[in-house]
Chimera marker file (.cmm) of the C-alpha trace (Angstrom):
<marker_set name="trace">
<marker id="1" x="108.828" y="-117.222" z="-52.124" r="1" g="1" b="0" radius="0.5"/>
<marker id="2" x="111.806" y="-118.555" z="-53.973" r="1" g="1" b="0" radius="0.5"/>
<marker id="3" x="112.786" y="-117.335" z="-57.453" r="1" g="1" b="0" radius="0.5"/>
<marker id="4" x="113.749" y="-119.720" z="-60.250" r="1" g="1" b="0" radius="0.5"/>
<marker id="5" x="117.428" y="-119.040" z="-59.492" r="1" g="1" b="0" radius="0.5"/>
<marker id="6" x="116.946" y="-119.996" z="-55.810" r="1" g="1" b="0" radius="0.5"/>
<marker id="7" x="116.998" y="-116.447" z="-54.440" r="1" g="1" b="0" radius="0.5"/>
<marker id="8" x="114.536" y="-115.570" z="-51.685" r="1" g="1" b="0" radius="0.5"/>
<marker id="9" x="112.761" y="-112.223" z="-51.871" r="1" g="1" b="0" radius="0.5"/>
<marker id="10" x="113.517" y="-110.390" z="-48.585" r="1" g="1" b="0" radius="0.5"/>
<marker id="11" x="109.960" y="-109.137" z="-48.007" r="1" g="1" b="0" radius="0.5"/>
<marker id="12" x="108.134" y="-112.429" z="-48.475" r="1" g="1" b="0" radius="0.5"/>
<marker id="13" x="109.328" y="-113.856" z="-45.165" r="1" g="1" b="0" radius="0.5"/>
<marker id="14" x="108.418" y="-110.795" z="-43.091" r="1" g="1" b="0" radius="0.5"/>
<marker id="15" x="105.245" y="-109.925" z="-41.209" r="1" g="1" b="0" radius="0.5"/>
<marker id="16" x="102.335" y="-109.008" z="-43.440" r="1" g="1" b="0" radius="0.5"/>
<marker id="17" x="102.083" y="-105.312" z="-44.348" r="1" g="1" b="0" radius="0.5"/>
<marker id="18" x="100.185" y="-102.940" z="-42.066" r="1" g="1" b="0" radius="0.5"/>
<marker id="19" x="97.960" y="-100.178" z="-43.408" r="1" g="1" b="0" radius="0.5"/>
<marker id="20" x="96.290" y="-97.694" z="-41.079" r="1" g="1" b="0" radius="0.5"/>
<marker id="21" x="97.564" y="-99.767" z="-38.139" r="1" g="1" b="0" radius="0.5"/>
<marker id="22" x="95.950" y="-103.033" z="-39.268" r="1" g="1" b="0" radius="0.5"/>
<marker id="23" x="97.701" y="-106.126" z="-40.631" r="1" g="1" b="0" radius="0.5"/>
<marker id="24" x="96.579" y="-106.815" z="-44.203" r="1" g="1" b="0" radius="0.5"/>
<marker id="25" x="95.925" y="-110.425" z="-45.188" r="1" g="1" b="0" radius="0.5"/>
<marker id="26" x="95.144" y="-109.858" z="-48.880" r="1" g="1" b="0" radius="0.5"/>
<marker id="27" x="97.466" y="-107.040" z="-49.872" r="1" g="1" b="0" radius="0.5"/>
<marker id="28" x="101.209" y="-107.336" z="-50.406" r="1" g="1" b="0" radius="0.5"/>
<marker id="29" x="101.977" y="-103.633" z="-50.418" r="1" g="1" b="0" radius="0.5"/>
<marker id="30" x="99.712" y="-102.395" z="-53.207" r="1" g="1" b="0" radius="0.5"/>
<marker id="31" x="99.570" y="-98.606" z="-53.267" r="1" g="1" b="0" radius="0.5"/>
<marker id="32" x="98.895" y="-95.481" z="-55.308" r="1" g="1" b="0" radius="0.5"/>
<marker id="33" x="101.928" y="-93.334" z="-56.157" r="1" g="1" b="0" radius="0.5"/>
<marker id="34" x="99.942" y="-90.098" z="-56.121" r="1" g="1" b="0" radius="0.5"/>
<marker id="35" x="98.208" y="-88.027" z="-53.459" r="1" g="1" b="0" radius="0.5"/>
<marker id="36" x="94.509" y="-87.112" z="-53.540" r="1" g="1" b="0" radius="0.5"/>
<marker id="37" x="95.263" y="-83.478" z="-54.415" r="1" g="1" b="0" radius="0.5"/>
<marker id="38" x="96.668" y="-84.461" z="-57.828" r="1" g="1" b="0" radius="0.5"/>
<marker id="39" x="94.048" y="-85.203" z="-60.456" r="1" g="1" b="0" radius="0.5"/>
<marker id="40" x="94.613" y="-87.206" z="-63.610" r="1" g="1" b="0" radius="0.5"/>
<marker id="41" x="97.831" y="-89.092" z="-64.235" r="1" g="1" b="0" radius="0.5"/>
<marker id="42" x="100.450" y="-86.846" z="-62.606" r="1" g="1" b="0" radius="0.5"/>
<marker id="43" x="102.929" y="-89.294" z="-61.059" r="1" g="1" b="0" radius="0.5"/>
<marker id="44" x="104.817" y="-91.910" z="-63.068" r="1" g="1" b="0" radius="0.5"/>
<marker id="45" x="106.142" y="-95.161" z="-61.635" r="1" g="1" b="0" radius="0.5"/>
<marker id="46" x="109.251" y="-96.839" z="-62.997" r="1" g="1" b="0" radius="0.5"/>
<marker id="47" x="111.447" y="-99.747" z="-62.061" r="1" g="1" b="0" radius="0.5"/>
<marker id="48" x="114.759" y="-101.158" z="-63.216" r="1" g="1" b="0" radius="0.5"/>
<marker id="49" x="115.238" y="-104.915" z="-63.474" r="1" g="1" b="0" radius="0.5"/>
<marker id="50" x="118.662" y="-106.272" z="-62.592" r="1" g="1" b="0" radius="0.5"/>
<marker id="51" x="117.501" y="-109.886" z="-62.908" r="1" g="1" b="0" radius="0.5"/>
<marker id="52" x="114.926" y="-111.518" z="-65.143" r="1" g="1" b="0" radius="0.5"/>
<marker id="53" x="111.449" y="-111.558" z="-63.621" r="1" g="1" b="0" radius="0.5"/>
<marker id="54" x="108.867" y="-114.312" z="-63.856" r="1" g="1" b="0" radius="0.5"/>
<marker id="55" x="105.078" y="-114.359" z="-63.602" r="1" g="1" b="0" radius="0.5"/>
<marker id="56" x="105.169" y="-116.262" z="-60.305" r="1" g="1" b="0" radius="0.5"/>
<marker id="57" x="106.476" y="-113.053" z="-58.787" r="1" g="1" b="0" radius="0.5"/>
<marker id="58" x="108.845" y="-114.683" z="-56.310" r="1" g="1" b="0" radius="0.5"/>
<marker id="59" x="111.519" y="-112.317" z="-57.605" r="1" g="1" b="0" radius="0.5"/>
<marker id="60" x="109.563" y="-109.086" z="-57.148" r="1" g="1" b="0" radius="0.5"/>
<marker id="61" x="107.821" y="-108.994" z="-60.535" r="1" g="1" b="0" radius="0.5"/>
<marker id="62" x="106.238" y="-105.567" z="-61.206" r="1" g="1" b="0" radius="0.5"/>
<marker id="63" x="102.481" y="-105.557" z="-60.587" r="1" g="1" b="0" radius="0.5"/>
<marker id="64" x="99.871" y="-102.961" z="-61.490" r="1" g="1" b="0" radius="0.5"/>
<marker id="65" x="96.075" y="-102.621" z="-61.459" r="1" g="1" b="0" radius="0.5"/>
<marker id="66" x="95.056" y="-101.411" z="-64.958" r="1" g="1" b="0" radius="0.5"/>
<marker id="67" x="92.417" y="-98.658" z="-64.838" r="1" g="1" b="0" radius="0.5"/>
<marker id="68" x="92.819" y="-98.194" z="-61.067" r="1" g="1" b="0" radius="0.5"/>
<marker id="69" x="93.690" y="-94.550" z="-61.795" r="1" g="1" b="0" radius="0.5"/>
<marker id="70" x="89.978" y="-94.066" z="-62.514" r="1" g="1" b="0" radius="0.5"/>
<marker id="71" x="89.184" y="-95.095" z="-58.917" r="1" g="1" b="0" radius="0.5"/>
<marker id="72" x="91.989" y="-93.000" z="-57.401" r="1" g="1" b="0" radius="0.5"/>
<marker id="73" x="89.916" y="-89.841" z="-56.684" r="1" g="1" b="0" radius="0.5"/>
<marker id="74" x="87.125" y="-91.791" z="-54.967" r="1" g="1" b="0" radius="0.5"/>
<marker id="75" x="89.518" y="-93.905" z="-52.915" r="1" g="1" b="0" radius="0.5"/>
<marker id="76" x="91.912" y="-91.185" z="-51.727" r="1" g="1" b="0" radius="0.5"/>
<marker id="77" x="89.837" y="-88.023" z="-51.253" r="1" g="1" b="0" radius="0.5"/>
<marker id="78" x="88.707" y="-88.510" z="-47.636" r="1" g="1" b="0" radius="0.5"/>
<marker id="79" x="91.498" y="-90.568" z="-46.088" r="1" g="1" b="0" radius="0.5"/>
<marker id="80" x="94.514" y="-89.406" z="-44.080" r="1" g="1" b="0" radius="0.5"/>
<marker id="81" x="96.820" y="-91.533" z="-46.240" r="1" g="1" b="0" radius="0.5"/>
<marker id="82" x="95.642" y="-89.549" z="-49.291" r="1" g="1" b="0" radius="0.5"/>
<marker id="83" x="97.847" y="-86.586" z="-48.300" r="1" g="1" b="0" radius="0.5"/>
<marker id="84" x="100.989" y="-88.440" z="-49.375" r="1" g="1" b="0" radius="0.5"/>
<marker id="85" x="102.312" y="-89.426" z="-52.807" r="1" g="1" b="0" radius="0.5"/>
<marker id="86" x="102.514" y="-92.974" z="-51.440" r="1" g="1" b="0" radius="0.5"/>
<marker id="87" x="99.040" y="-94.213" z="-50.498" r="1" g="1" b="0" radius="0.5"/>
<marker id="88" x="99.060" y="-97.841" z="-49.260" r="1" g="1" b="0" radius="0.5"/>
<marker id="89" x="95.794" y="-99.686" z="-49.887" r="1" g="1" b="0" radius="0.5"/>
<marker id="90" x="93.846" y="-101.747" z="-47.358" r="1" g="1" b="0" radius="0.5"/>
<marker id="91" x="92.394" y="-105.185" z="-48.025" r="1" g="1" b="0" radius="0.5"/>
<marker id="92" x="88.963" y="-103.546" z="-48.194" r="1" g="1" b="0" radius="0.5"/>
<marker id="93" x="90.164" y="-101.080" z="-50.823" r="1" g="1" b="0" radius="0.5"/>
<marker id="94" x="91.634" y="-103.899" z="-52.908" r="1" g="1" b="0" radius="0.5"/>
<marker id="95" x="88.321" y="-105.766" z="-52.677" r="1" g="1" b="0" radius="0.5"/>
<marker id="96" x="86.576" y="-102.560" z="-53.786" r="1" g="1" b="0" radius="0.5"/>
<marker id="97" x="88.739" y="-102.515" z="-56.921" r="1" g="1" b="0" radius="0.5"/>
<marker id="98" x="87.893" y="-106.159" z="-57.593" r="1" g="1" b="0" radius="0.5"/>
<marker id="99" x="84.164" y="-105.465" z="-57.121" r="1" g="1" b="0" radius="0.5"/>
<marker id="100" x="84.491" y="-102.878" z="-59.900" r="1" g="1" b="0" radius="0.5"/>
<marker id="101" x="85.973" y="-105.519" z="-62.217" r="1" g="1" b="0" radius="0.5"/>
<marker id="102" x="89.639" y="-104.590" z="-61.821" r="1" g="1" b="0" radius="0.5"/>
<marker id="103" x="92.415" y="-107.093" z="-61.166" r="1" g="1" b="0" radius="0.5"/>
<marker id="104" x="96.147" y="-107.089" z="-60.625" r="1" g="1" b="0" radius="0.5"/>
<marker id="105" x="98.397" y="-107.678" z="-63.621" r="1" g="1" b="0" radius="0.5"/>
<marker id="106" x="101.990" y="-108.811" z="-63.298" r="1" g="1" b="0" radius="0.5"/>
<marker id="107" x="104.387" y="-107.417" z="-65.867" r="1" g="1" b="0" radius="0.5"/>
<marker id="108" x="107.584" y="-109.498" z="-66.011" r="1" g="1" b="0" radius="0.5"/>
<marker id="109" x="110.606" y="-108.008" z="-67.752" r="1" g="1" b="0" radius="0.5"/>
<marker id="110" x="113.983" y="-109.332" z="-68.774" r="1" g="1" b="0" radius="0.5"/>
<marker id="111" x="117.101" y="-107.648" z="-67.426" r="1" g="1" b="0" radius="0.5"/>
<link id1="1" id2="2" r="1" g="1" b="0" radius="0.2"/>
<link id1="2" id2="3" r="1" g="1" b="0" radius="0.2"/>
<link id1="3" id2="4" r="1" g="1" b="0" radius="0.2"/>
<link id1="4" id2="5" r="1" g="1" b="0" radius="0.2"/>
<link id1="5" id2="6" r="1" g="1" b="0" radius="0.2"/>
<link id1="6" id2="7" r="1" g="1" b="0" radius="0.2"/>
<link id1="7" id2="8" r="1" g="1" b="0" radius="0.2"/>
<link id1="8" id2="9" r="1" g="1" b="0" radius="0.2"/>
<link id1="9" id2="10" r="1" g="1" b="0" radius="0.2"/>
<link id1="10" id2="11" r="1" g="1" b="0" radius="0.2"/>
<link id1="11" id2="12" r="1" g="1" b="0" radius="0.2"/>
<link id1="12" id2="13" r="1" g="1" b="0" radius="0.2"/>
<link id1="13" id2="14" r="1" g="1" b="0" radius="0.2"/>
<link id1="14" id2="15" r="1" g="1" b="0" radius="0.2"/>
<link id1="15" id2="16" r="1" g="1" b="0" radius="0.2"/>
<link id1="16" id2="17" r="1" g="1" b="0" radius="0.2"/>
<link id1="17" id2="18" r="1" g="1" b="0" radius="0.2"/>
<link id1="18" id2="19" r="1" g="1" b="0" radius="0.2"/>
<link id1="19" id2="20" r="1" g="1" b="0" radius="0.2"/>
<link id1="20" id2="21" r="1" g="1" b="0" radius="0.2"/>
<link id1="21" id2="22" r="1" g="1" b="0" radius="0.2"/>
<link id1="22" id2="23" r="1" g="1" b="0" radius="0.2"/>
<link id1="23" id2="24" r="1" g="1" b="0" radius="0.2"/>
<link id1="24" id2="25" r="1" g="1" b="0" radius="0.2"/>
<link id1="25" id2="26" r="1" g="1" b="0" radius="0.2"/>
<link id1="26" id2="27" r="1" g="1" b="0" radius="0.2"/>
<link id1="27" id2="28" r="1" g="1" b="0" radius="0.2"/>
<link id1="28" id2="29" r="1" g="1" b="0" radius="0.2"/>
<link id1="29" id2="30" r="1" g="1" b="0" radius="0.2"/>
<link id1="30" id2="31" r="1" g="1" b="0" radius="0.2"/>
<link id1="31" id2="32" r="1" g="1" b="0" radius="0.2"/>
<link id1="32" id2="33" r="1" g="1" b="0" radius="0.2"/>
<link id1="33" id2="34" r="1" g="1" b="0" radius="0.2"/>
<link id1="34" id2="35" r="1" g="1" b="0" radius="0.2"/>
<link id1="35" id2="36" r="1" g="1" b="0" radius="0.2"/>
<link id1="36" id2="37" r="1" g="1" b="0" radius="0.2"/>
<link id1="37" id2="38" r="1" g="1" b="0" radius="0.2"/>
<link id1="38" id2="39" r="1" g="1" b="0" radius="0.2"/>
<link id1="39" id2="40" r="1" g="1" b="0" radius="0.2"/>
<link id1="40" id2="41" r="1" g="1" b="0" radius="0.2"/>
<link id1="41" id2="42" r="1" g="1" b="0" radius="0.2"/>
<link id1="42" id2="43" r="1" g="1" b="0" radius="0.2"/>
<link id1="43" id2="44" r="1" g="1" b="0" radius="0.2"/>
<link id1="44" id2="45" r="1" g="1" b="0" radius="0.2"/>
<link id1="45" id2="46" r="1" g="1" b="0" radius="0.2"/>
<link id1="46" id2="47" r="1" g="1" b="0" radius="0.2"/>
<link id1="47" id2="48" r="1" g="1" b="0" radius="0.2"/>
<link id1="48" id2="49" r="1" g="1" b="0" radius="0.2"/>
<link id1="49" id2="50" r="1" g="1" b="0" radius="0.2"/>
<link id1="50" id2="51" r="1" g="1" b="0" radius="0.2"/>
<link id1="51" id2="52" r="1" g="1" b="0" radius="0.2"/>
<link id1="52" id2="53" r="1" g="1" b="0" radius="0.2"/>
<link id1="53" id2="54" r="1" g="1" b="0" radius="0.2"/>
<link id1="54" id2="55" r="1" g="1" b="0" radius="0.2"/>
<link id1="55" id2="56" r="1" g="1" b="0" radius="0.2"/>
<link id1="56" id2="57" r="1" g="1" b="0" radius="0.2"/>
<link id1="57" id2="58" r="1" g="1" b="0" radius="0.2"/>
<link id1="58" id2="59" r="1" g="1" b="0" radius="0.2"/>
<link id1="59" id2="60" r="1" g="1" b="0" radius="0.2"/>
<link id1="60" id2="61" r="1" g="1" b="0" radius="0.2"/>
<link id1="61" id2="62" r="1" g="1" b="0" radius="0.2"/>
<link id1="62" id2="63" r="1" g="1" b="0" radius="0.2"/>
<link id1="63" id2="64" r="1" g="1" b="0" radius="0.2"/>
<link id1="64" id2="65" r="1" g="1" b="0" radius="0.2"/>
<link id1="65" id2="66" r="1" g="1" b="0" radius="0.2"/>
<link id1="66" id2="67" r="1" g="1" b="0" radius="0.2"/>
<link id1="67" id2="68" r="1" g="1" b="0" radius="0.2"/>
<link id1="68" id2="69" r="1" g="1" b="0" radius="0.2"/>
<link id1="69" id2="70" r="1" g="1" b="0" radius="0.2"/>
<link id1="70" id2="71" r="1" g="1" b="0" radius="0.2"/>
<link id1="71" id2="72" r="1" g="1" b="0" radius="0.2"/>
<link id1="72" id2="73" r="1" g="1" b="0" radius="0.2"/>
<link id1="73" id2="74" r="1" g="1" b="0" radius="0.2"/>
<link id1="74" id2="75" r="1" g="1" b="0" radius="0.2"/>
<link id1="75" id2="76" r="1" g="1" b="0" radius="0.2"/>
<link id1="76" id2="77" r="1" g="1" b="0" radius="0.2"/>
<link id1="77" id2="78" r="1" g="1" b="0" radius="0.2"/>
<link id1="78" id2="79" r="1" g="1" b="0" radius="0.2"/>
<link id1="79" id2="80" r="1" g="1" b="0" radius="0.2"/>
<link id1="80" id2="81" r="1" g="1" b="0" radius="0.2"/>
<link id1="81" id2="82" r="1" g="1" b="0" radius="0.2"/>
<link id1="82" id2="83" r="1" g="1" b="0" radius="0.2"/>
<link id1="83" id2="84" r="1" g="1" b="0" radius="0.2"/>
<link id1="84" id2="85" r="1" g="1" b="0" radius="0.2"/>
<link id1="85" id2="86" r="1" g="1" b="0" radius="0.2"/>
<link id1="86" id2="87" r="1" g="1" b="0" radius="0.2"/>
<link id1="87" id2="88" r="1" g="1" b="0" radius="0.2"/>
<link id1="88" id2="89" r="1" g="1" b="0" radius="0.2"/>
<link id1="89" id2="90" r="1" g="1" b="0" radius="0.2"/>
<link id1="90" id2="91" r="1" g="1" b="0" radius="0.2"/>
<link id1="91" id2="92" r="1" g="1" b="0" radius="0.2"/>
<link id1="92" id2="93" r="1" g="1" b="0" radius="0.2"/>
<link id1="93" id2="94" r="1" g="1" b="0" radius="0.2"/>
<link id1="94" id2="95" r="1" g="1" b="0" radius="0.2"/>
<link id1="95" id2="96" r="1" g="1" b="0" radius="0.2"/>
<link id1="96" id2="97" r="1" g="1" b="0" radius="0.2"/>
<link id1="97" id2="98" r="1" g="1" b="0" radius="0.2"/>
<link id1="98" id2="99" r="1" g="1" b="0" radius="0.2"/>
<link id1="99" id2="100" r="1" g="1" b="0" radius="0.2"/>
<link id1="100" id2="101" r="1" g="1" b="0" radius="0.2"/>
<link id1="101" id2="102" r="1" g="1" b="0" radius="0.2"/>
<link id1="102" id2="103" r="1" g="1" b="0" radius="0.2"/>
<link id1="103" id2="104" r="1" g="1" b="0" radius="0.2"/>
<link id1="104" id2="105" r="1" g="1" b="0" radius="0.2"/>
<link id1="105" id2="106" r="1" g="1" b="0" radius="0.2"/>
<link id1="106" id2="107" r="1" g="1" b="0" radius="0.2"/>
<link id1="107" id2="108" r="1" g="1" b="0" radius="0.2"/>
<link id1="108" id2="109" r="1" g="1" b="0" radius="0.2"/>
<link id1="109" id2="110" r="1" g="1" b="0" radius="0.2"/>
<link id1="110" id2="111" r="1" g="1" b="0" radius="0.2"/>
</marker_set>
């Protein structure tokens, strides 16, 4: 993807992400920033924008899944990846969130 200023995001031209050894066709690196052992909202994510972001996301616009923290215990309790504070999600797990009515939300910010 190309941003409005012509810059190319370095990850968009690479091989698709792998989770649990399998290439993901839906996901673009979605993950939980909290291990299964932590309950409630224990870990906080932040980012700093050095350039303006747009909703098209070609410039790395921040994305979250509102209310996904409610699914966190169910999705991380019995998986090996759940031991880490960085839990990448599979395509199947993303579809599970969608089946429960959740969807990704991009949050553009100005630098």
